[in-house]
C-alpha positions as CSV (number, residue, x, y, z in Angstrom):
1,X,8.2,29.2,-29.0
2,X,7.6,26.6,-26.3
3,X,8.3,27.7,-22.7
4,X,11.4,26.5,-21.0
5,X,11.2,23.9,-18.2
6,X,11.4,25.3,-14.7
7,X,12.9,22.0,-13.4
8,X,14.2,18.7,-14.8
9,X,14.8,15.5,-12.8
10,X,13.1,12.2,-12.1
11,X,9.7,11.1,-11.0
12,X,9.8,8.1,-8.7
13,X,7.2,5.8,-7.3
14,X,9.0,3.2,-5.2
15,X,11.4,1.6,-7.7
16,X,9.6,2.9,-10.8
17,X,11.5,6.0,-12.1
18,X,11.3,8.2,-15.2
19,X,12.9,11.4,-16.3
20,X,10.5,14.4,-16.3
21,X,10.4,18.1,-16.7
22,X,8.2,20.7,-15.0
23,X,6.6,23.5,-16.9
24,X,4.4,26.3,-15.4
25,X,0.8,25.6,-16.2
26,X,-0.1,29.3,-16.0
27,X,1.5,32.5,-17.3
28,X,1.3,36.3,-16.8
29,X,3.5,37.0,-19.8
30,X,0.5,38.0,-21.9
31,X,-0.5,40.8,-19.5
32,X,0.6,44.3,-20.3
33,X,3.6,45.3,-18.2
34,X,5.4,48.7,-17.8
35,X,9.0,49.8,-17.5
36,X,10.0,52.7,-15.4
37,X,11.5,55.5,-17.5
38,X,13.1,58.9,-16.9
39,X,10.5,61.6,-17.6
40,X,13.2,64.0,-18.9
41,X,15.3,61.7,-21.1
42,X,12.9,58.9,-21.9
43,X,15.6,56.3,-20.9
44,X,14.8,53.3,-18.8
45,X,15.6,53.4,-15.1
46,X,18.4,51.0,-14.0
47,X,18.6,49.7,-10.4
48,X,22.0,49.2,-8.8
49,X,22.8,47.2,-5.7
50,X,24.5,49.5,-3.3
51,X,25.7,49.4,0.3
52,X,23.0,50.9,2.5
53,X,25.5,52.8,4.6
54,X,28.2,53.9,2.1
55,X,26.0,54.2,-0.9
56,X,28.7,52.5,-3.1
57,X,27.8,49.9,-5.7
58,X,28.5,46.3,-4.7
59,X,29.4,43.6,-7.2
60,X,27.5,40.3,-7.3
61,X,30.6,38.4,-6.1
62,X,30.6,40.4,-2.8
63,X,26.9,39.8,-2.0
64,X,25.9,37.0,0.3
65,X,22.8,36.1,2.2
66,X,22.2,37.2,5.8
67,X,19.5,36.5,8.4
68,X,18.5,39.6,10.4
69,X,18.8,39.1,14.2
70,X,18.3,42.7,15.2
71,X,18.7,46.2,13.7
72,X,22.4,46.0,12.9
73,X,23.2,42.3,13.3
74,X,23.0,39.7,10.6
75,X,23.9,36.0,10.6
76,X,25.8,35.5,7.3
77,X,25.0,32.3,5.3
78,X,27.3,31.4,2.4
79,X,26.2,29.5,-0.8
80,X,28.4,26.6,0.2
81,X,26.6,26.3,3.5
82,X,23.2,26.3,1.8
83,X,24.5,23.7,-0.7
84,X,25.6,21.5,2.2
85,X,22.0,21.3,3.6
86,X,20.4,20.7,0.2
87,X,18.1,17.7,0.3
88,X,18.6,14.4,-1.6
89,X,15.3,15.0,-3.4
90,X,16.8,18.0,-5.3
91,X,16.5,16.2,-8.6
92,X,13.8,13.7,-7.7
93,X,10.0,14.0,-7.2
94,X,9.6,11.3,-4.6
95,X,6.0,10.1,-4.2
96,X,5.3,9.5,-0.5
97,X,1.6,9.1,-0.1
98,X,-1.8,8.9,-1.9
99,X,-4.7,10.9,-0.5
100,X,-8.3,11.8,-1.6
101,X,-8.3,15.1,-3.4
102,X,-11.4,16.3,-1.5
103,X,-9.3,16.3,1.7
104,X,-6.9,19.0,0.4
105,X,-8.0,22.4,1.7
106,X,-8.0,25.0,-1.1
107,X,-6.0,27.4,1.2
108,X,-3.0,25.1,0.7
109,X,-3.0,25.4,-3.1
110,X,-0.2,27.5,-4.5
111,X,0.7,27.0,-8.2
112,X,0.1,24.4,-10.9
113,X,2.7,22.7,-13.1
114,X,2.6,20.4,-16.0
115,X,4.8,17.3,-15.6
116,X,5.9,15.7,-18.8
117,X,8.4,13.0,-19.8
118,X,11.8,14.4,-20.5
119,X,13.2,12.9,-23.7
120,X,12.3,9.7,-25.6
121,X,12.9,7.2,-22.8
122,X,10.8,6.6,-19.7
123,X,7.4,7.0,-21.3
124,X,6.3,3.5,-20.2
125,X,7.2,4.2,-16.6
126,X,5.5,7.6,-16.8
127,X,2.3,6.0,-18.1
128,X,2.4,3.4,-15.3
129,X,2.6,6.2,-12.6
130,X,0.0,8.3,-14.4
131,X,-2.6,5.5,-14.8
132,X,-2.0,4.3,-11.2
133,X,-2.8,7.7,-9.9
134,X,-5.9,7.9,-12.2
135,X,-7.2,4.5,-11.3
136,X,-7.1,5.3,-7.5
137,X,-9.0,8.5,-8.0
138,X,-6.6,10.1,-5.6
139,X,-3.7,12.6,-5.7
140,X,-0.1,11.6,-5.0
141,X,1.8,13.7,-2.5
142,X,5.4,14.1,-3.3
143,X,8.4,16.3,-2.5
144,X,10.4,18.5,-4.9
145,X,13.1,21.1,-4.5
146,X,12.6,24.4,-6.4
147,X,14.8,27.4,-5.9
148,X,16.6,25.8,-3.1
149,X,13.5,25.1,-1.0
150,X,11.6,21.8,-0.6
151,X,8.0,21.9,-1.5
152,X,5.1,19.4,-1.2
153,X,3.5,18.8,-4.6
154,X,0.2,17.1,-5.3
155,X,0.2,15.0,-8.5
156,X,-3.0,14.1,-10.4
157,X,-3.7,12.7,-13.8
158,X,-4.8,15.2,-16.4
159,X,-5.7,14.2,-19.9
160,X,-2.6,12.4,-21.2
161,X,-0.2,13.8,-18.7
162,X,0.3,14.8,-15.0
163,X,-0.4,18.0,-13.2
164,X,1.4,19.0,-10.1
165,X,0.1,21.5,-7.6
166,X,2.5,23.1,-5.2
167,X,1.1,23.1,-1.6
168,X,1.7,25.4,1.3
169,X,3.1,24.3,4.6
170,X,0.8,24.7,7.7
171,X,2.9,27.6,9.0
172,X,2.1,29.5,5.8
173,X,-1.7,29.3,6.3
174,X,-3.3,31.8,8.7
175,X,-6.0,30.6,11.1
176,X,-9.4,31.8,10.0
177,X,-10.5,32.2,13.6
178,X,-8.4,35.3,13.8
179,X,-10.6,36.9,11.2
180,X,-14.0,35.2,11.6
181,X,-14.5,35.1,15.3
182,X,-15.7,38.7,15.5
183,X,-18.4,38.2,12.8
184,X,-21.8,38.6,14.4
185,X,-24.1,35.7,14.6
186,X,-27.3,37.0,13.0
187,X,-30.6,35.2,12.3
188,X,-31.7,35.1,8.7
189,X,-35.4,34.8,8.1
190,X,-36.8,32.2,5.7
191,X,-38.1,34.9,3.4
192,X,-34.7,36.5,3.0
193,X,-33.1,33.1,2.3
194,X,-35.7,32.2,-0.3
195,X,-35.2,35.6,-2.1
196,X,-31.4,35.1,-2.0
197,X,-31.8,31.5,-3.4
198,X,-34.0,32.9,-6.2
199,X,-31.3,35.4,-7.1
200,X,-28.7,32.6,-7.2
201,X,-31.0,30.5,-9.5
202,X,-31.3,33.5,-11.9
203,X,-27.5,33.9,-12.0
204,X,-26.7,30.2,-12.2
205,X,-24.7,28.8,-15.1
206,X,-21.6,26.8,-16.0
207,X,-17.9,27.4,-15.5
208,X,-16.7,28.8,-18.8
209,X,-13.3,30.6,-18.5
210,X,-13.5,31.6,-22.2
211,X,-16.3,34.1,-21.2
212,X,-14.1,35.9,-18.6
213,X,-13.2,39.4,-19.5
214,X,-10.3,41.4,-18.1
215,X,-11.8,44.8,-18.5
216,X,-8.7,46.6,-17.1
217,X,-6.4,44.8,-19.5
218,X,-8.7,45.8,-22.4
219,X,-8.7,49.4,-21.2
220,X,-4.9,49.4,-21.0
221,X,-4.7,48.1,-24.6
222,X,-7.1,50.8,-25.8
223,X,-5.1,53.5,-24.0
224,X,-1.8,52.4,-25.5
225,X,-3.2,52.1,-29.0
226,X,-4.7,55.6,-28.7
227,X,-1.4,57.1,-27.5
228,X,0.4,55.2,-30.3
229,X,-1.9,56.7,-32.9
230,X,-1.5,60.2,-31.4
231,X,-5.2,60.4,-30.4
232,X,-6.3,62.8,-27.7
233,X,-6.8,61.2,-24.3
234,X,-9.8,62.4,-22.3
235,X,-10.7,61.6,-18.8
236,X,-13.8,59.5,-18.2
237,X,-16.2,60.6,-15.4
238,X,-16.8,57.7,-13.0
239,X,-20.2,57.1,-11.6
240,X,-20.7,58.2,-8.0
241,X,-21.7,55.4,-5.7
242,X,-24.8,56.0,-3.6
243,X,-24.4,55.8,0.2
244,X,-28.1,55.5,0.8
245,X,-28.8,52.8,3.4
246,X,-31.7,50.5,2.4
247,X,-33.1,47.4,4.2
248,X,-31.7,44.0,3.4
249,X,-35.2,42.8,2.4
250,X,-35.6,45.8,0.0
251,X,-32.2,45.0,-1.5
252,X,-33.2,41.4,-2.1
253,X,-36.5,42.4,-3.7
254,X,-34.9,45.0,-6.0
255,X,-32.2,42.5,-7.0
256,X,-34.9,40.1,-8.2
257,X,-36.9,42.9,-10.0
258,X,-33.7,44.0,-11.7
259,X,-34.4,47.7,-10.8
260,X,-31.6,49.2,-8.7
261,X,-32.4,51.5,-5.8
262,X,-30.7,54.4,-7.7
263,X,-33.2,54.1,-10.5
264,X,-36.2,54.2,-8.1
265,X,-34.7,57.1,-6.3
266,X,-34.2,58.9,-9.6
267,X,-37.7,58.4,-10.7
268,X,-39.0,59.6,-7.3
269,X,-36.9,62.7,-7.5
270,X,-38.4,63.7,-10.9
271,X,-41.9,63.9,-9.4
272,X,-42.8,67.6,-8.7
273,X,-43.0,68.6,-5.1
274,X,-46.3,69.9,-3.9
275,X,-46.7,73.6,-4.6
276,X,-43.6,73.8,-6.8
277,X,-43.2,73.8,-10.6
278,X,-41.5,70.8,-12.1
279,X,-37.9,71.3,-13.3
280,X,-37.5,71.4,-17.1
281,X,-34.6,69.0,-17.1
282,X,-32.3,67.1,-14.7
283,X,-28.6,67.7,-14.6
284,X,-26.8,66.2,-17.6
285,X,-29.8,66.2,-19.8
286,X,-29.2,69.5,-21.7
287,X,-28.5,67.6,-25.0
288,X,-31.9,66.0,-24.8
289,X,-33.8,69.3,-24.7
290,X,-35.7,70.5,-27.8
291,X,-34.8,74.0,-29.1
292,X,-37.1,76.8,-27.7
293,X,-38.9,79.0,-30.3
294,X,-40.3,82.6,-30.2
295,X,-39.6,85.5,-27.9
296,X,-38.8,83.2,-25.0
297,X,-36.0,81.8,-27.1
298,X,-34.5,85.2,-27.8
299,X,-34.7,86.2,-24.1
300,X,-33.1,82.9,-23.1
301,X,-30.4,83.3,-25.6
302,X,-29.7,86.8,-24.5
303,X,-29.5,85.7,-20.9
304,X,-26.9,83.0,-21.7
305,X,-24.9,85.2,-24.1
306,X,-21.6,86.8,-23.0
307,X,-21.5,90.5,-21.9
308,X,-19.9,91.7,-25.2
309,X,-22.6,90.0,-27.3
310,X,-25.3,91.6,-25.1
311,X,-23.8,95.0,-25.5
312,X,-23.8,94.7,-29.3
313,X,-27.4,93.5,-29.2
314,X,-28.4,96.6,-27.2
315,X,-26.6,98.8,-29.7
316,X,-28.5,97.4,-32.6
317,X,-31.8,98.0,-30.8
318,X,-30.8,101.6,-30.1
319,X,-29.9,102.2,-33.8
């Protein structure tokens, strides 16, 4: 089933107008989502709108919007008052300006939409606007009202249609200086930079979204399937990250060699210390040991056996 349009109206470039519909270009509907349920009954949890002071449920007709002035004071705003300040562009995407796409900071990008002709009429006007935008190699900045708020939207030609990207207002974008000013200005040597560039070259490729893997989503799917089939769920031990501090140059060199520091440390730890006998096996390697034969095996087995087994063995020897 095709998704429903989020918005329907008109696209206008000066006197050229055509009916259009906006569809979200992305979706989270395929992701696994959960409902909250009562552990004791298995029923879904239902949320009610209640008065914060009285605790009584409030009907939708009695709920209005309010702007908080202080702890207990709100300025009430009715739906009619909001409708009175609704903008003329409510049902029109009005193109105001054309700008180079490279000038739009990525911090201002919010959400993409597909803009398509609505109905059988207006395809000619739609094509004129689309090809005009395409021929200029620019994006068209326009205004659109969604959910009672006006947004700036950047339109660009995409395949046989138009894509609109909602943009943030300047007051919604935080100044990077608040976060980056305290970053230390360090000097990077040429050797370090060359090694880092070499790593980048080894990992360079092309943007192929089809290769992206959502490992958490896959794990959720596996978990749900196992529970559905009545399989036993076992906890998986997670690797412990090493807190060892190594030099930046060593890290770059090891990144190129493909041998992590943990592996080098592990191999170093397996070397016998001077004057000490080497360990037979590292922790977690018991399944890799070969069985022991002869009297040593019997003694080892007796040493590992429970007390009652040992007692029976001693009784057999005495008899």
